[in-house]
N, C-alpha and C positions, 0 to 999 in steps of 0.2 A: 155900581160901574169901578173897577179897577181901575186904581191910578197908573200911569206909564210905568212907573218905578214899579207896583205891585205886578203889572205883567211882565216886565224884564227878570223879576226873581222867580215867579211862576215857570216861564220857558226856561232860564238858567237852571233851575231844579228839575222842572222836567226831561231836559238834554240829560242831566246827570245822572237822574233813574234810569233813563232807558239805556246808557251807557253800562251801567253796572248790570245790566240785567241781562241774562247768559241768552235766553230766548225769549225775547220781549212778546207778547200777545197780540195778535192783531188790533185789537181796540188798545190796547196803548199806545202803539204805533199811531193809530188814527185820532185818539188824544192828542197825543206829542203833535202832529201834525196841525190840527185844529188850534192848539194854543197857539204854536209858531206862525200860523197864517193870522191870527187876531194879535201878537205884537209886529207882525210886520203892516197891518195894517194900520196900526197903532203908529208908526213911525220909530218902530225898532227893528234895528240893521242886525242882519246876522254876526257882522264885528262883536257889536255891542253884546247879544247874548252870548258869544264865544268867549269875550271878555267878564264878564258876569259868571260862566261859569267856571273861568279858573279860578275868580275871586274867592268861591266859595270852600 
């Protein structure tokens, strides 16, 4: 099981990857949605993910 910090890093990395991909495939978007949902379930907010994205 991933720690909250690991899940936050994964969510931020995934968001950054999608942002850099000109036309992400449906499976990439679905995977991102699952990762973000898991982060939310762990108590991570969108603001925390955004801050982690900007810190990278």
